[in-house]
C-alpha positions as CSV (number, residue, x, y, z in Angstrom):
1,M,-0.1,0.1,-0.4
2,S,0.9,3.9,-0.4
3,G,1.6,6.0,2.0
4,A,-2.1,7.6,1.9
5,E,-3.5,3.7,1.7
6,R,-1.7,2.6,5.1
7,I,-2.6,6.0,7.1
8,K,-6.6,5.6,5.9
9,S,-6.9,1.9,6.5
10,A,-5.4,2.7,10.5
11,F,-7.9,5.3,10.7
12,A,-10.6,2.9,9.5
13,K,-9.4,0.3,11.9
14,A,-9.4,2.4,15.0
15,R,-13.7,3.5,13.6
16,A,-14.1,-0.3,12.8
17,D,-12.6,-1.5,16.9
18,G,-15.2,1.1,18.4
19,H,-12.7,4.5,18.8
20,A,-11.1,7.3,17.2
21,A,-7.1,6.8,15.7
22,L,-5.0,7.5,18.8
23,M,-2.5,9.3,17.3
24,P,0.4,10.2,19.7
25,Y,3.3,12.8,18.9
26,M,7.1,12.4,20.2
27,M,10.3,14.0,19.6
28,G,12.7,11.7,17.3
29,G,16.1,11.6,19.1
30,F,14.4,12.6,22.6
31,P,16.1,12.1,25.2
32,D,18.5,10.5,23.1
33,P,18.2,8.2,19.9
34,A,18.0,4.7,21.7
35,A,15.5,5.8,24.4
36,S,13.6,7.4,21.7
37,V,13.4,4.0,19.5
38,R,11.7,2.3,22.9
39,I,9.5,5.3,23.4
40,A,8.1,4.7,19.7
41,N,7.9,0.7,20.2
42,A,6.2,1.6,23.7
43,Y,3.7,3.9,21.5
44,V,2.8,0.9,19.3
45,D,2.6,-1.6,22.4
46,S,0.1,1.0,24.3
47,G,-1.8,1.1,21.2
48,A,-0.8,3.9,18.8
49,D,-2.6,3.4,15.7
50,L,-0.6,6.2,13.7
51,I,2.9,8.1,15.4
52,E,3.3,11.6,14.8
53,L,7.4,11.5,14.8
54,G,8.6,15.1,15.1
55,V,12.1,16.2,13.9
56,P,13.8,18.0,15.9
57,Y,14.3,22.2,14.4
58,S,16.0,25.0,15.9
59,D,12.9,27.6,15.2
60,P,10.0,25.4,15.7
61,L,7.1,28.0,14.7
62,A,4.1,26.0,15.7
63,D,5.6,24.4,18.7
64,G,5.2,25.1,22.1
65,P,8.0,25.7,25.4
66,I,7.6,21.6,25.8
67,I,8.4,20.4,22.8
68,H,10.3,23.5,21.4
69,Q,12.7,22.6,24.6
70,A,13.1,19.0,23.5
71,A,14.0,19.9,19.9
72,T,16.4,22.2,21.1
73,T,18.0,19.2,23.7
74,A,18.4,16.8,21.1
75,L,19.8,19.0,18.7
76,E,22.4,19.9,21.4
77,S,23.0,16.6,22.3
78,G,24.0,15.8,18.2
79,V,20.5,14.7,16.6
80,K,20.5,14.2,13.0
81,F,17.6,13.3,10.8
82,E,18.9,10.0,10.2
83,D,18.2,9.6,13.9
84,V,15.3,10.5,13.2
85,L,14.8,8.2,10.4
86,E,16.0,4.9,12.6
87,T,13.1,5.3,15.0
88,C,10.8,5.5,12.1
89,R,12.4,2.4,10.6
90,A,12.1,1.2,14.2
91,V,8.1,0.9,14.0
92,S,6.9,1.5,10.6
93,D,6.1,-1.6,9.7
94,R,3.8,-2.1,12.9
95,V,2.3,1.5,12.5
96,P,2.5,4.2,9.9
97,V,4.6,7.2,10.7
98,V,4.2,10.4,9.6
99,L,7.1,12.8,10.1
100,M,6.8,16.3,11.3
101,A,9.2,18.6,9.8
102,Y,9.7,22.1,8.7
103,T,10.1,23.2,5.6
104,N,14.1,24.3,5.9
105,M,14.7,21.0,6.9
106,V,12.7,19.7,3.7
107,L,14.6,21.8,1.7
108,G,17.8,21.3,3.1
109,A,20.9,19.9,1.6
110,H,19.4,17.4,-0.8
111,G,15.8,18.8,-1.4
112,P,12.6,18.0,-1.1
113,E,13.6,15.0,-3.3
114,G,16.2,13.9,-1.1
115,F,14.2,14.1,2.2
116,A,11.3,12.6,0.7
117,E,13.4,9.1,-0.9
118,R,15.4,8.9,2.5
119,A,11.9,9.5,4.6
120,V,9.9,6.8,2.5
121,A,13.0,4.2,2.5
122,A,12.4,4.7,6.4
123,G,8.9,3.7,6.1
124,A,7.3,6.9,6.6
125,C,4.1,7.3,5.3
126,G,3.4,11.1,5.1
127,V,4.9,14.2,6.6
128,I,3.0,17.2,8.1
129,V,5.0,20.7,7.4
130,P,3.6,23.6,9.4
131,D,5.2,26.6,7.5
132,L,4.0,24.9,4.0
133,P,0.3,26.6,3.8
134,L,-1.7,26.4,0.5
135,G,-0.3,28.2,-2.4
136,E,3.1,29.0,-0.9
137,D,5.1,25.6,-2.9
138,E,3.1,23.7,-4.9
139,A,6.1,22.3,-6.5
140,T,7.6,20.7,-3.2
141,R,4.0,19.3,-2.6
142,A,3.5,17.8,-5.7
143,V,7.2,16.4,-5.3
144,L,6.5,15.0,-1.5
145,N,3.3,13.7,-2.7
146,D,4.5,12.2,-5.8
147,A,7.3,10.3,-3.7
148,G,4.8,8.5,-1.8
149,L,4.7,10.7,1.2
150,A,0.9,12.0,2.2
151,V,1.4,15.5,2.6
152,V,-1.0,16.2,5.4
153,P,-2.6,19.6,5.7
154,L,-3.4,21.7,8.3
155,I,-6.9,24.1,9.1
156,A,-7.0,26.3,12.1
157,P,-10.4,28.0,13.6
158,T,-9.2,30.9,11.6
159,T,-9.0,29.2,8.4
160,F,-12.3,30.7,6.5
161,G,-14.2,30.0,3.5
162,E,-12.6,29.0,-0.2
163,R,-9.4,28.9,1.5
164,R,-10.9,25.9,3.8
165,A,-12.4,24.8,1.2
166,K,-9.3,24.4,-1.4
167,I,-6.9,22.7,1.7
168,C,-9.6,19.7,2.1
169,R,-9.9,19.3,-1.6
170,I,-5.8,18.6,-1.8
171,A,-5.2,17.1,1.3
172,A,-3.5,13.8,1.0
173,G,-3.5,11.4,4.0
174,F,-5.9,12.5,6.7
175,I,-6.7,16.8,7.7
176,Y,-4.7,18.0,11.1
177,V,-7.4,20.8,12.6
178,V,-5.5,23.0,15.2
179,S,-8.0,22.9,17.4
180,T,-6.9,26.8,18.7
181,V,-5.0,29.6,17.7
182,G,-1.4,29.4,19.1
183,T,1.1,27.1,19.5
184,T,1.1,23.8,20.7
185,G,0.6,23.0,24.2
186,E,-1.8,21.2,26.8
187,R,-5.0,22.8,27.7
188,Q,-7.6,23.2,30.3
189,E,-10.4,22.5,28.4
190,V,-12.1,21.5,24.9
191,P,-13.0,24.7,22.9
192,A,-16.3,25.1,22.7
193,H,-16.3,26.0,18.8
194,L,-14.2,22.5,17.6
195,K,-17.4,20.8,17.1
196,E,-18.4,22.9,14.7
197,L,-15.0,23.5,13.3
198,V,-14.6,19.5,12.7
199,E,-17.2,18.9,11.4
200,D,-17.7,21.6,8.8
201,V,-14.4,19.8,7.9
202,S,-15.6,16.7,7.9
203,S,-18.3,17.8,5.5
204,M,-15.9,18.7,2.7
205,A,-13.1,16.0,3.6
206,T,-12.5,13.5,1.6
207,V,-9.7,12.2,4.3
208,P,-9.8,11.3,7.7
209,V,-10.0,14.1,10.3
210,A,-8.0,14.3,13.2
211,V,-7.2,17.2,15.8
212,G,-4.1,18.6,17.6
213,F,-2.8,21.2,19.5
214,G,-3.9,21.5,23.6
215,I,-5.0,17.6,24.1
216,G,-3.4,16.4,27.1
217,T,-5.8,14.2,29.0
218,P,-7.8,11.0,28.7
219,D,-11.2,13.0,29.1
220,Q,-10.2,15.5,26.5
221,A,-9.2,12.9,24.5
222,A,-12.4,11.0,24.4
223,E,-14.3,14.2,24.4
224,V,-12.3,15.0,20.9
225,G,-12.9,11.5,19.2
226,R,-16.3,11.4,19.8
227,I,-16.3,14.1,16.9
228,A,-13.0,13.7,15.1
229,D,-11.8,10.8,13.6
230,G,-8.5,11.0,15.1
231,V,-6.7,12.7,18.2
232,I,-3.4,14.0,18.2
233,I,-1.5,14.3,21.7
234,G,2.2,15.7,22.0
235,S,3.0,18.3,24.5
236,K,1.6,16.3,27.7
237,L,3.7,12.8,26.5
238,V,7.1,15.0,25.6
239,R,6.5,16.4,28.9
240,L,5.9,13.0,30.5
241,V,9.2,12.0,29.0
242,A,11.2,15.0,29.9
243,D,10.6,14.6,33.7
244,A,11.0,11.2,33.9
245,K,14.4,10.1,35.4
246,D,15.5,7.4,33.0
247,A,14.2,5.5,29.6
248,D,12.7,3.1,31.8
249,A,10.7,5.7,33.6
250,A,9.9,7.6,30.4
251,V,8.6,4.3,28.8
252,A,6.3,3.5,31.9
253,A,5.0,6.9,32.0
254,V,3.9,7.0,28.2
255,E,2.4,3.5,28.4
256,Q,0.1,4.1,31.4
257,F,-1.0,7.4,29.5
258,L,-1.7,6.3,26.7
259,E,-3.3,2.8,28.2
260,N,-5.5,5.0,29.9
261,T,-6.3,7.2,27.1
262,L,-7.5,4.2,24.5
263,E,-9.4,3.1,27.5
264,A,-11.2,6.6,27.5
265,M,-11.8,6.7,24.0
266,G,-13.6,3.5,23.7
267,G,-10.7,0.9,23.3
């Protein structure tokens, strides 16, 4: 199957199992490359349907302080793109892996063709590029899609009208609905407007619709899972890893949280 087909299948399987797809985020290479591989496997063992795998970057404009600090820590310890791809390889035969990378990383030394070739070789199914909005660089989007990486677009609460409809039309893999204005990070509650936003996007979409940003508890995941096809959890999990005393504790913490979350979601 293509990357987009694997993503579609993962969402469909989760729904057949009675819950929205659970898609935890992790920072590749954090807290170190070996622990990163262990955490990725723990995600799968705990019921993740897909994994969003972050590539460390020095200026992650979409990310709040927790994920930003994890990226900084990884970069300062010497983590490279290849280390992130090793984490991808470790689990990509078990669940679809979607990379989260910024445009400068995609356009780097080897260009989008080289980025896509390496990512696909590691088993990645898709890529989220937050600073590649519709109309900014459609040639790069085409290169990535043609290479077999589903380029997942984002829709925010401030994405209105025809632009929202156009994004739905060009979406590959799934649509990432940003729950609230601002950067990633845990929030106290699910925004009141989210149900209406997801319903509108879903009415125009031909791919699954997943929600991220601000989901940090099992109850919040269950609430979002009742209105969306998928639930993305990032900062909470990265914080659990950052706060753990060692890799064993990090693995145990993310396993417990994801198991509790999947149970709350009906899995």
